[in-house]
Residue, then its C-alpha position, 0 to 999 in steps of 0.5 A: m612612650t613612657p614620661a620615664v624615656d621623656l625625661a631621658k631625651k629632655r635631660g639628654l643622658n646616655y641611655q640605651l632602650h629595652e624591650y622585651t615581651h612581659d609574661s604575664q605570669a612572672t613572678s617577677f619582675g626585674l628578674e625577667a627582665a634581666e632574663k628576657l634580656g640575657v643580663d645579670v640580674t646584680q646590675v637590673f634594679k628594681t624602684l621600690v617605695v616605702s613608706t616612713e612613719s609619718n607617712v612620707l613616700a621614699v624611693a629604693i632602688l636595687p639589684v632584682d635580686k635582693t632584699l632591701n633591708f628595712k632599717k637600712m633604708a628608714k637610717a637612710v632617709g632619717c626616720k626609724k621605720i619604713q613600710m613597703a608604701d600602698p599600691k594605690q598611693v603609689e602608682r598615684t603618687t608615681g603616675y606608673v603600676l607595679g611592675g611598671v615603675s620606673p626612677l625615672g619620670q613619676k609624678k612626683r619627686l621623691t627621695t630617693i636612694i640608688d644601693d651602691s652596688a650601683q656605682s660597680y657597673a657602667t650602665i644599670y638597667v632601670s624599667g623604663g616607665r611599662r611592663g617589658l619595657e628597660i631604660e640602660l643608663p650610668p649609676e651617675q646620670l640617674s643620681a643626678t637627674l633623681t637628686a638621689r643618693f646612693g647607700a647600702i640598702t641590702d640586706d649582705 
């Protein structure tokens, strides 16, 4: 499987895998996942990797239909400014290709913030580590596994 699934098994997380056939023409991997799985877009979360002004990477996990608020994310990780991380650096650091970056099983553990909207669901969906694979699990288990914090990191 993938490092994400291996970690979920190893930690004994309460998870379910959901596979679908990825369309290479899809412009939004997260919206495609929600549509193909028949799940509300607010329950499917994307994993974004950002870089601080001192080139430290951090992970933002937020609903696929929302936009990351850079100021809120910078505040959540304790810096002044962030930007999207370089795609090659993301792949090297996480071990995943863009569109399949899972918050679970990354090569290097990064500071992670999960949008607080996740707490309103019994389970959320995150990438399983490749395009066409989602892991459904309770947000509290995701947070505990990643030592992540919840915070308001999206545009209102």
